[in-house]
C-alpha positions as CSV (number, residue, x, y, z in Angstrom):
1,M,17.9,-11.8,10.9
2,S,17.0,-12.8,7.3
3,L,13.4,-13.7,6.5
4,V,12.7,-17.4,6.3
5,T,9.6,-17.2,4.2
6,P,9.3,-13.8,2.4
7,R,5.7,-12.9,1.5
8,P,5.0,-13.4,-2.2
9,I,3.0,-11.0,-4.4
10,A,-0.7,-12.1,-4.2
11,R,-2.1,-9.3,-6.3
12,R,-0.7,-6.5,-8.4
13,L,-2.8,-3.7,-9.8
14,R,-2.7,-0.1,-10.9
15,G,-4.5,2.8,-9.3
16,Q,-7.4,4.5,-11.1
17,P,-7.9,8.2,-11.9
18,A,-10.5,9.8,-9.6
19,S,-11.6,13.1,-8.2
20,D,-12.8,14.0,-4.7
21,G,-13.6,17.0,-2.5
22,A,-14.4,19.9,-4.8
23,G,-12.7,18.4,-7.8
24,V,-9.2,17.4,-6.6
25,R,-7.6,15.1,-9.1
26,L,-6.0,12.0,-7.6
27,T,-5.2,8.3,-8.1
28,R,-7.4,5.9,-6.1
29,V,-5.4,2.8,-5.3
30,I,-7.5,1.0,-2.7
31,G,-11.3,1.6,-2.7
32,T,-12.0,0.7,-6.4
33,N,-14.0,-2.0,-8.0
34,Q,-10.8,-4.1,-8.4
35,L,-9.8,-3.7,-4.8
36,P,-12.7,-2.4,-2.6
37,D,-10.7,-2.8,0.6
38,L,-8.0,-4.7,2.3
39,D,-9.1,-5.2,5.9
40,P,-8.5,-3.0,7.9
41,F,-7.6,-0.6,5.1
42,L,-10.6,1.0,3.3
43,M,-9.1,3.4,0.8
44,L,-5.7,4.7,-0.4
45,D,-5.5,7.9,-2.5
46,E,-2.3,9.3,-4.0
47,F,-2.5,13.0,-4.9
48,G,0.3,14.7,-6.8
49,S,0.3,17.6,-9.2
50,D,2.2,20.8,-9.9
51,K,-0.9,22.1,-11.8
52,P,-2.9,24.4,-9.4
53,G,-6.1,23.6,-11.2
54,D,-5.8,20.0,-10.0
55,Y,-5.8,20.8,-6.3
56,L,-6.8,24.4,-5.5
57,A,-10.5,23.5,-4.9
58,G,-9.4,21.4,-2.0
59,F,-11.7,19.4,0.3
60,P,-14.3,21.8,1.8
61,S,-16.1,20.9,5.0
62,H,-17.3,17.3,5.1
63,P,-18.2,14.7,7.7
64,H,-16.6,11.4,8.8
65,R,-17.7,8.7,11.2
66,G,-16.4,5.3,12.2
67,F,-12.9,5.2,10.9
68,E,-9.5,7.0,10.7
69,T,-7.9,9.1,8.0
70,V,-4.1,9.2,7.7
71,T,-2.7,12.0,5.6
72,Y,1.0,11.9,4.7
73,M,2.3,15.0,3.0
74,L,5.4,14.7,0.7
75,D,5.2,18.1,-0.9
76,G,3.0,21.2,-0.4
77,R,1.0,22.7,2.4
78,M,-2.5,21.8,3.4
79,R,-4.5,23.5,6.2
80,H,-7.1,21.5,8.1
81,K,-9.9,22.8,10.4
82,D,-12.8,21.0,12.1
83,N,-16.0,21.8,13.9
84,H,-14.4,21.0,17.3
85,G,-12.0,24.0,17.1
86,N,-8.9,22.1,15.9
87,E,-6.8,23.6,13.2
88,G,-3.3,22.9,11.9
89,L,-1.0,23.0,8.9
90,L,0.3,20.0,7.1
91,T,3.7,20.6,5.6
92,P,6.2,18.4,3.7
93,G,7.0,15.3,5.6
94,S,4.2,15.7,8.2
95,V,1.6,13.2,9.2
96,Q,-1.9,13.6,10.5
97,W,-3.6,10.4,11.9
98,M,-7.2,11.5,12.6
99,T,-9.6,9.3,14.4
100,A,-13.1,10.4,13.4
101,G,-14.8,8.2,15.9
102,R,-18.5,9.2,16.5
103,G,-18.3,12.1,14.2
104,I,-16.3,15.1,13.0
105,V,-16.8,17.7,10.3
106,H,-13.5,19.0,8.8
107,S,-12.0,20.7,5.8
108,E,-8.6,20.2,4.1
109,M,-7.6,23.2,1.9
110,P,-4.4,23.9,0.1
111,E,-2.3,26.8,1.5
112,Q,-0.5,27.5,-1.7
113,E,-1.5,28.8,-5.1
114,Q,1.3,27.2,-7.1
115,G,3.9,24.5,-6.9
116,L,3.8,20.8,-6.3
117,M,1.2,19.2,-4.0
118,R,1.9,15.6,-3.3
119,G,1.1,12.9,-0.7
120,F,-1.2,10.1,0.4
121,Q,-4.4,9.7,2.3
122,L,-5.2,6.3,3.8
123,W,-8.5,5.3,5.4
124,V,-8.2,2.8,8.3
125,N,-11.2,1.1,9.8
126,L,-12.1,1.1,13.5
127,P,-13.4,-1.8,15.4
128,A,-17.1,-1.8,16.4
129,K,-16.2,-1.0,20.0
130,D,-14.3,2.2,19.0
131,K,-16.6,3.6,16.2
132,M,-18.4,5.9,18.6
133,S,-15.4,7.0,20.5
134,A,-14.4,10.7,20.9
135,P,-12.6,12.2,17.9
136,Q,-8.9,12.7,18.3
137,Y,-5.7,13.5,16.4
138,Q,-2.2,12.3,16.3
139,E,-0.2,15.0,14.4
140,F,3.5,15.0,13.8
141,G,5.7,17.4,11.9
142,A,8.5,16.1,9.7
143,E,11.0,16.6,12.4
144,R,9.1,14.1,14.6
145,I,9.0,11.3,12.1
146,P,12.2,9.3,12.8
147,E,14.3,7.8,10.1
148,A,16.1,4.4,10.2
149,Q,19.1,3.5,8.1
150,P,19.0,-0.3,8.3
151,G,21.5,-0.9,5.4
152,E,23.7,0.8,2.9
153,G,21.6,3.0,0.5
154,V,18.4,2.5,2.6
155,R,16.5,5.2,4.5
156,V,13.2,4.4,6.1
157,K,10.8,7.0,7.6
158,V,9.0,5.2,10.4
159,I,5.5,6.6,10.7
160,A,4.0,3.6,12.6
161,G,5.7,0.4,13.6
162,Q,9.4,-0.3,14.2
163,V,12.6,-0.7,12.1
164,G,15.5,-1.9,14.3
165,D,15.5,0.4,17.3
166,V,13.6,3.1,15.6
167,V,9.9,3.3,16.6
168,G,7.3,5.4,14.8
169,P,5.2,7.9,16.7
170,V,1.8,6.7,15.7
171,S,0.0,4.2,18.1
172,Q,-3.2,2.3,17.4
173,P,-3.7,-0.9,19.4
174,A,-6.8,-2.0,17.5
175,T,-5.0,-2.5,14.2
176,D,-1.3,-2.4,15.3
177,P,-0.3,-0.6,12.0
178,T,3.0,-0.4,10.2
179,Y,3.5,2.5,7.9
180,L,6.9,3.0,6.4
181,D,8.2,5.3,3.6
182,I,11.2,3.5,2.1
183,A,13.9,5.2,0.0
184,L,16.3,3.0,-1.8
185,D,19.4,3.9,-3.7
186,A,19.8,2.1,-7.1
187,G,20.3,-1.6,-6.4
188,A,19.8,-1.2,-2.6
189,A,17.8,-3.8,-0.8
190,F,15.6,-3.8,2.3
191,E,13.7,-6.6,4.2
192,H,11.3,-6.2,7.1
193,A,9.6,-8.8,9.3
194,L,5.8,-8.4,9.8
195,P,3.3,-10.2,11.9
196,A,1.9,-13.3,10.2
197,G,-1.7,-12.4,10.5
198,H,-1.5,-8.8,9.2
199,N,-2.6,-7.7,5.8
200,V,0.2,-6.1,3.9
201,F,0.5,-3.9,0.8
202,A,3.2,-1.7,-0.8
203,Y,2.9,1.1,-3.3
204,V,5.8,2.2,-5.5
205,Y,5.7,5.9,-6.1
206,E,9.2,6.7,-7.5
207,G,11.5,4.5,-9.6
208,A,10.9,0.7,-9.7
209,A,11.3,-2.1,-7.2
210,Q,12.0,-5.8,-7.4
211,V,10.2,-7.9,-4.8
212,D,11.9,-11.1,-3.7
213,G,13.1,-12.0,-7.2
214,E,9.8,-11.1,-9.0
215,D,9.6,-9.0,-12.1
216,V,10.4,-5.3,-11.7
217,V,7.5,-3.4,-10.2
218,P,7.1,0.1,-11.8
219,K,6.0,3.4,-10.3
220,G,2.2,3.4,-9.8
221,D,1.8,-0.4,-9.0
222,L,0.2,-1.6,-5.8
223,L,1.3,-4.9,-4.4
224,V,-0.9,-7.0,-2.1
225,F,1.2,-9.6,-0.3
226,G,0.4,-13.2,0.6
227,A,1.4,-15.2,3.6
228,G,4.9,-15.2,5.0
229,D,7.1,-13.6,7.7
230,G,8.0,-10.3,6.0
231,V,8.7,-8.4,2.8
232,R,11.9,-8.2,0.8
233,V,12.4,-5.4,-1.8
234,R,15.2,-4.1,-4.0
235,A,15.5,-1.0,-6.1
236,G,16.1,-1.4,-9.8
237,G,18.6,0.7,-11.7
238,A,17.4,4.0,-10.3
239,P,16.6,5.4,-6.8
240,T,13.2,4.1,-5.7
241,R,10.6,5.1,-3.1
242,L,7.6,3.1,-1.9
243,I,5.3,3.0,1.1
244,L,4.9,-0.3,3.0
245,V,1.7,-0.6,5.1
246,A,0.5,-3.5,7.3
247,G,-2.3,-3.9,9.8
248,R,-4.2,-6.4,11.9
249,P,-7.5,-7.2,10.1
250,L,-10.7,-6.6,12.2
251,N,-12.7,-9.4,10.6
252,E,-16.0,-7.5,11.3
253,P,-18.9,-6.7,8.9
254,V,-18.4,-3.4,7.1
255,A,-21.3,-1.1,6.1
256,R,-20.2,2.1,4.3
257,Y,-21.7,5.0,2.5
258,G,-19.5,7.9,1.5
259,P,-17.8,9.3,4.6
260,F,-19.5,6.9,7.0
261,V,-18.1,3.4,7.8
262,M,-20.1,1.4,10.4
263,N,-21.0,-2.3,10.9
264,T,-24.7,-2.2,9.9
265,K,-27.0,-0.4,7.4
266,E,-29.0,0.9,10.4
267,Q,-25.9,2.5,11.9
268,I,-25.3,4.2,8.5
269,M,-28.8,5.6,8.5
270,Q,-28.3,6.8,12.1
271,A,-25.1,8.5,11.0
272,F,-27.0,10.6,8.4
273,V,-29.6,11.5,11.0
274,D,-27.0,12.6,13.6
275,Y,-25.1,14.6,11.0
276,Q,-28.2,16.4,9.7
277,E,-29.3,17.2,13.3
278,G,-25.9,18.6,14.2
279,R,-24.8,15.9,16.6
280,F,-21.3,15.5,15.1
């Protein structure tokens, strides 16, 4: 069924160079002065380099509380460990959806000394009622991320949400997320219906896309969409890849400081106390 009212582009912006962890170079797309957040999404980082000096320092042990981190690896190998005894290896095409809940201390370190390291990390807020829940993981290797082929020249990896009969493995009732990795052959088009109340963004990371007749959107542009019943995209003259992400806004107050995201300043202060006293 064709979209009746495709969502228009409400905002268009470029990511900003940043560094995090022990000096990993990355591009911060959400979580900057120009776009501090997009409820329920708190931050989006793109990392990608074939220069070992840009990523070898990794992300040594650090705490989180009150939100979820979603790591999607495109290339490279990253090992994670936490203070609850969990450990795993993220390889190309794999996804880790970590719910920090009441607190976790973890590290994410490259398991390679050369070659390309590329992917995304998305931070997703938790509702107040879930912020102090027990930490948990949803981890999926590349072979467990299903791919839909809804049209000629279109391949969609469905991490969360649904495309046709293909359902992504990630479930989060609070925000009902959609997370799609869309690959388009030159000139191929894709449209996808989305709930009217959800906030929606897309990020082009290869090639260039045209969105419902708008100007061509190049690699490195983030699009925030306005109201409508879905999104319509078309590749330009070269193969194109983009992520399309949507979620139900929480509409709750946000208090954040570094790796802690709560609802009040007092809760942030308590998070520091709990962390310093070893209660994570």
